[in-house]
N, CA, C and O atoms as CSV, one atom per row, in Angstrom:
chain,resi,resn,atom,element,x,y,z
A,1,MET,N,N,-22.867,-11.742,-9.444
A,1,MET,CA,C,-21.573,-11.967,-8.842
A,1,MET,C,C,-21.385,-13.466,-8.664
A,1,MET,O,O,-22.334,-14.183,-8.346
A,2,LYS,N,N,-20.168,-13.934,-8.868
A,2,LYS,CA,C,-19.822,-15.345,-8.758
A,2,LYS,C,C,-19.302,-15.647,-7.363
A,2,LYS,O,O,-18.510,-14.878,-6.816
A,3,THR,N,N,-19.737,-16.754,-6.782
A,3,THR,CA,C,-19.251,-17.198,-5.479
A,3,THR,C,C,-18.121,-18.188,-5.699
A,3,THR,O,O,-18.240,-19.117,-6.498
A,4,VAL,N,N,-17.009,-17.978,-4.975
A,4,VAL,CA,C,-15.839,-18.846,-5.080
A,4,VAL,C,C,-15.478,-19.322,-3.682
A,4,VAL,O,O,-15.408,-18.528,-2.743
A,5,GLN,N,N,-15.251,-20.614,-3.553
A,5,GLN,CA,C,-14.836,-21.162,-2.262
A,5,GLN,C,C,-13.359,-21.511,-2.351
A,5,GLN,O,O,-12.927,-22.177,-3.292
A,6,THR,N,N,-12.584,-21.060,-1.367
A,6,THR,CA,C,-11.149,-21.311,-1.378
A,6,THR,C,C,-10.630,-21.398,0.049
A,6,THR,O,O,-11.349,-21.087,0.998
A,7,GLU,N,N,-9.397,-21.814,0.194
A,7,GLU,CA,C,-8.742,-21.839,1.498
A,7,GLU,C,C,-7.628,-20.809,1.489
A,7,GLU,O,O,-6.883,-20.695,0.515
A,8,ILE,N,N,-7.517,-20.056,2.584
A,8,ILE,CA,C,-6.434,-19.087,2.732
A,8,ILE,C,C,-5.803,-19.283,4.103
A,8,ILE,O,O,-6.446,-19.812,5.009
A,9,PRO,N,N,-4.560,-18.865,4.263
A,9,PRO,CA,C,-3.914,-18.981,5.568
A,9,PRO,C,C,-4.691,-18.208,6.641
A,9,PRO,O,O,-5.280,-17.161,6.373
A,10,GLU,N,N,-4.673,-18.747,7.845
A,10,GLU,CA,C,-5.395,-18.137,8.970
A,10,GLU,C,C,-5.028,-16.667,9.159
A,10,GLU,O,O,-5.900,-15.830,9.394
A,11,ASN,N,N,-3.722,-16.353,9.054
A,11,ASN,CA,C,-3.295,-14.971,9.305
A,11,ASN,C,C,-3.882,-14.001,8.276
A,11,ASN,O,O,-4.193,-12.860,8.620
A,12,LEU,N,N,-4.038,-14.431,7.026
A,12,LEU,CA,C,-4.662,-13.568,6.024
A,12,LEU,C,C,-6.141,-13.364,6.331
A,12,LEU,O,O,-6.669,-12.260,6.199
A,13,TYR,N,N,-6.796,-14.435,6.738
A,13,TYR,CA,C,-8.213,-14.320,7.084
A,13,TYR,C,C,-8.402,-13.374,8.266
A,13,TYR,O,O,-9.278,-12.509,8.242
A,14,HIS,N,N,-7.583,-13.538,9.294
A,14,HIS,CA,C,-7.709,-12.675,10.470
A,14,HIS,C,C,-7.397,-11.218,10.120
A,14,HIS,O,O,-8.000,-10.302,10.679
A,15,GLY,N,N,-6.463,-11.006,9.206
A,15,GLY,CA,C,-6.177,-9.647,8.750
A,15,GLY,C,C,-7.369,-9.033,8.040
A,15,GLY,O,O,-7.671,-7.854,8.224
A,16,ALA,N,N,-8.050,-9.840,7.222
A,16,ALA,CA,C,-9.239,-9.358,6.515
A,16,ALA,C,C,-10.361,-9.034,7.500
A,16,ALA,O,O,-11.046,-8.022,7.354
A,17,VAL,N,N,-10.543,-9.881,8.488
A,17,VAL,CA,C,-11.569,-9.645,9.507
A,17,VAL,C,C,-11.253,-8.364,10.276
A,17,VAL,O,O,-12.150,-7.572,10.565
A,18,ALA,N,N,-9.974,-8.165,10.606
A,18,ALA,CA,C,-9.573,-6.964,11.351
A,18,ALA,C,C,-9.881,-5.701,10.551
A,18,ALA,O,O,-10.375,-4.725,11.115
A,19,LEU,N,N,-9.597,-5.703,9.248
A,19,LEU,CA,C,-9.899,-4.534,8.418
A,19,LEU,C,C,-11.398,-4.241,8.402
A,19,LEU,O,O,-11.812,-3.082,8.424
A,20,ALA,N,N,-12.197,-5.288,8.364
A,20,ALA,CA,C,-13.649,-5.099,8.383
A,20,ALA,C,C,-14.100,-4.551,9.739
A,20,ALA,O,O,-14.937,-3.650,9.800
A,21,LYS,N,N,-13.553,-5.089,10.811
A,21,LYS,CA,C,-13.935,-4.614,12.151
A,21,LYS,C,C,-13.522,-3.166,12.375
A,21,LYS,O,O,-14.195,-2.427,13.094
A,22,GLU,N,N,-12.404,-2.759,11.752
A,22,GLU,CA,C,-11.934,-1.377,11.885
A,22,GLU,C,C,-12.755,-0.413,11.033
A,22,GLU,O,O,-12.582,0.803,11.119
A,23,GLY,N,N,-13.643,-0.958,10.213
A,23,GLY,CA,C,-14.529,-0.120,9.421
A,23,GLY,C,C,-14.043,0.205,8.020
A,23,GLY,O,O,-14.681,0.985,7.313
A,24,TRP,N,N,-12.935,-0.375,7.609
A,24,TRP,CA,C,-12.427,-0.107,6.262
A,24,TRP,C,C,-13.288,-0.785,5.201
A,24,TRP,O,O,-13.390,-0.297,4.076
A,25,PHE,N,N,-13.901,-1.901,5.556
A,25,PHE,CA,C,-14.760,-2.663,4.650
A,25,PHE,C,C,-15.980,-3.137,5.432
A,25,PHE,O,O,-15.963,-3.161,6.662
A,26,ASN,N,N,-17.030,-3.512,4.720
A,26,ASN,CA,C,-18.237,-4.016,5.382
A,26,ASN,C,C,-18.039,-5.402,5.981
A,26,ASN,O,O,-18.620,-5.726,7.017
A,27,ASN,N,N,-17.217,-6.219,5.326
A,27,ASN,CA,C,-16.954,-7.573,5.819
A,27,ASN,C,C,-15.681,-8.109,5.172
A,27,ASN,O,O,-15.109,-7.481,4.281
A,28,GLU,N,N,-15.249,-9.278,5.635
A,28,GLU,CA,C,-13.997,-9.849,5.122
A,28,GLU,C,C,-14.102,-10.238,3.654
A,28,GLU,O,O,-13.090,-10.262,2.955
A,29,LYS,N,N,-15.296,-10.542,3.175
A,29,LYS,CA,C,-15.467,-10.885,1.761
A,29,LYS,C,C,-15.113,-9.698,0.867
A,29,LYS,O,O,-14.515,-9.872,-0.194
A,30,GLU,N,N,-15.481,-8.495,1.298
A,30,GLU,CA,C,-15.132,-7.299,0.526
A,30,GLU,C,C,-13.619,-7.082,0.505
A,30,GLU,O,O,-13.067,-6.659,-0.510
A,31,VAL,N,N,-12.956,-7.367,1.610
A,31,VAL,CA,C,-11.493,-7.226,1.671
A,31,VAL,C,C,-10.847,-8.153,0.653
A,31,VAL,O,O,-9.970,-7.739,-0.105
A,32,ILE,N,N,-11.279,-9.395,0.639
A,32,ILE,CA,C,-10.695,-10.387,-0.264
A,32,ILE,C,C,-11.001,-10.041,-1.719
A,32,ILE,O,O,-10.133,-10.182,-2.580
A,33,SER,N,N,-12.221,-9.591,-2.003
A,33,SER,CA,C,-12.570,-9.180,-3.372
A,33,SER,C,C,-11.702,-8.018,-3.838
A,33,SER,O,O,-11.230,-8.008,-4.975
A,34,GLU,N,N,-11.493,-7.041,-2.962
A,34,GLU,CA,C,-10.658,-5.890,-3.311
A,34,GLU,C,C,-9.210,-6.314,-3.536
A,34,GLU,O,O,-8.544,-5.808,-4.440
A,35,ALA,N,N,-8.726,-7.235,-2.718
A,35,ALA,CA,C,-7.353,-7.722,-2.887
A,35,ALA,C,C,-7.182,-8.411,-4.239
A,35,ALA,O,O,-6.180,-8.201,-4.923
A,36,ILE,N,N,-8.145,-9.223,-4.620
A,36,ILE,CA,C,-8.078,-9.904,-5.917
A,36,ILE,C,C,-8.164,-8.890,-7.051
A,36,ILE,O,O,-7.419,-8.985,-8.027
A,37,ARG,N,N,-9.069,-7.918,-6.928
A,37,ARG,CA,C,-9.202,-6.893,-7.967
A,37,ARG,C,C,-7.891,-6.149,-8.161
A,37,ARG,O,O,-7.453,-5.942,-9.293
A,38,ARG,N,N,-7.260,-5.744,-7.056
A,38,ARG,CA,C,-5.996,-5.008,-7.155
A,38,ARG,C,C,-4.886,-5.871,-7.738
A,38,ARG,O,O,-4.074,-5.388,-8.527
A,39,PHE,N,N,-4.847,-7.136,-7.358
A,39,PHE,CA,C,-3.840,-8.041,-7.908
A,39,PHE,C,C,-4.002,-8.167,-9.417
A,39,PHE,O,O,-3.031,-8.051,-10.164
A,40,LEU,N,N,-5.226,-8.405,-9.859
A,40,LEU,CA,C,-5.472,-8.557,-11.295
A,40,LEU,C,C,-5.174,-7.275,-12.056
A,40,LEU,O,O,-4.644,-7.316,-13.167
A,41,GLU,N,N,-5.512,-6.136,-11.462
A,41,GLU,CA,C,-5.244,-4.851,-12.105
A,41,GLU,C,C,-3.743,-4.616,-12.265
A,41,GLU,O,O,-3.299,-4.092,-13.286
A,42,SER,N,N,-2.978,-4.998,-11.274
A,42,SER,CA,C,-1.533,-4.748,-11.317
A,42,SER,C,C,-0.771,-5.816,-12.098
A,42,SER,O,O,0.429,-5.665,-12.330
A,43,HIS,N,N,-1.435,-6.880,-12.503
A,43,HIS,CA,C,-0.774,-7.951,-13.237
A,43,HIS,C,C,-1.374,-8.152,-14.625
A,43,HIS,O,O,-1.434,-9.270,-15.136
A,44,ARG,N,N,-1.810,-7.065,-15.216
A,44,ARG,CA,C,-2.337,-7.141,-16.577
A,44,ARG,C,C,-1.233,-7.625,-17.511
A,44,ARG,O,O,-0.060,-7.318,-17.302
A,45,PRO,N,N,-1.610,-8.382,-18.541
A,45,PRO,CA,C,-0.604,-8.930,-19.458
A,45,PRO,C,C,0.320,-7.874,-20.072
A,45,PRO,O,O,1.522,-8.108,-20.193
A,46,GLU,N,N,-0.224,-6.716,-20.462
A,46,GLU,CA,C,0.640,-5.717,-21.091
A,46,GLU,C,C,1.656,-5.158,-20.096
A,46,GLU,O,O,2.785,-4.845,-20.473
A,47,LEU,N,N,1.263,-5.031,-18.838
A,47,LEU,CA,C,2.213,-4.578,-17.821
A,47,LEU,C,C,3.292,-5.622,-17.608
A,47,LEU,O,O,4.474,-5.296,-17.503
A,48,MET,N,N,2.880,-6.873,-17.546
A,48,MET,CA,C,3.843,-7.949,-17.337
A,48,MET,C,C,4.828,-8.018,-18.500
A,48,MET,O,O,6.027,-8.198,-18.289
A,49,ASP,N,N,4.328,-7.877,-19.724
A,49,ASP,CA,C,5.215,-7.874,-20.890
A,49,ASP,C,C,6.234,-6.744,-20.799
A,49,ASP,O,O,7.412,-6.939,-21.097
A,50,GLN,N,N,5.782,-5.568,-20.388
A,50,GLN,CA,C,6.683,-4.423,-20.256
A,50,GLN,C,C,7.765,-4.710,-19.218
A,50,GLN,O,O,8.942,-4.442,-19.457
A,51,PHE,N,N,7.375,-5.248,-18.083
A,51,PHE,CA,C,8.346,-5.540,-17.031
A,51,PHE,C,C,9.356,-6.591,-17.487
A,51,PHE,O,O,10.541,-6.497,-17.166
A,52,ILE,N,N,8.890,-7.585,-18.231
A,52,ILE,CA,C,9.794,-8.623,-18.743
A,52,ILE,C,C,10.798,-8.008,-19.704
A,52,ILE,O,O,11.992,-8.302,-19.634
A,53,ARG,N,N,10.311,-7.143,-20.614
A,53,ARG,CA,C,11.221,-6.487,-21.557
A,53,ARG,C,C,12.259,-5.641,-20.828
A,53,ARG,O,O,13.440,-5.667,-21.172
A,54,GLU,N,N,11.813,-4.886,-19.813
A,54,GLU,CA,C,12.742,-4.058,-19.040
A,54,GLU,C,C,13.774,-4.917,-18.322
A,54,GLU,O,O,14.952,-4.563,-18.276
A,55,ASP,N,N,13.346,-6.030,-17.766
A,55,ASP,CA,C,14.276,-6.933,-17.086
A,55,ASP,C,C,15.293,-7.511,-18.065
A,55,ASP,O,O,16.476,-7.625,-17.746
A,56,LEU,N,N,14.823,-7.877,-19.261
A,56,LEU,CA,C,15.735,-8.417,-20.270
A,56,LEU,C,C,16.760,-7.377,-20.700
A,56,LEU,O,O,17.950,-7.677,-20.806
A,57,GLU,N,N,16.304,-6.170,-20.944
A,57,GLU,CA,C,17.226,-5.098,-21.334
A,57,GLU,C,C,18.247,-4.840,-20.237
A,57,GLU,O,O,19.432,-4.659,-20.518
A,58,TRP,N,N,17.795,-4.822,-18.998
A,58,TRP,CA,C,18.695,-4.609,-17.865
A,58,TRP,C,C,19.726,-5.734,-17.805
A,58,TRP,O,O,20.913,-5.482,-17.601
A,59,GLY,N,N,19.269,-6.973,-17.982
A,59,GLY,CA,C,20.174,-8.117,-17.918
A,59,GLY,C,C,21.184,-8.122,-19.054
A,59,GLY,O,O,22.343,-8.484,-18.849
A,60,LEU,N,N,20.766,-7.727,-20.240
A,60,LEU,CA,C,21.672,-7.711,-21.384
A,60,LEU,C,C,22.732,-6.626,-21.255
A,60,LEU,O,O,23.853,-6.791,-21.734
A,61,ARG,N,N,22.383,-5.525,-20.614
A,61,ARG,CA,C,23.338,-4.432,-20.431
A,61,ARG,C,C,24.210,-4.644,-19.208
A,61,ARG,O,O,25.281,-4.048,-19.099
A,62,GLY,N,N,23.765,-5.485,-18.290
A,62,GLY,CA,C,24.542,-5.752,-17.088
A,62,GLY,C,C,24.597,-4.586,-16.124
A,62,GLY,O,O,25.549,-4.462,-15.354
A,63,GLU,N,N,23.589,-3.730,-16.155
A,63,GLU,CA,C,23.572,-2.581,-15.253
A,63,GLU,C,C,23.127,-3.006,-13.866
A,63,GLU,O,O,22.415,-3.996,-13.694
A,64,GLU,N,N,23.565,-2.230,-12.880
A,64,GLU,CA,C,23.147,-2.498,-11.504
A,64,GLU,C,C,22.298,-1.384,-10.992
A,64,GLU,O,O,21.847,-1.428,-9.847
């Protein structure tokens, strides 16, 4: 596993700590790792391409 050092807003850090204290995760590092994993999973290039195409089609048709 790779170690990454970064800065995050205090409120995000405290939210991660709270989730760990509530027992959802073992520690705040697991919360942050899961958040990154979910972000990357939901922003795969093929998904992004699909969303861009859908937005373009919507814009060209002028639908609301």
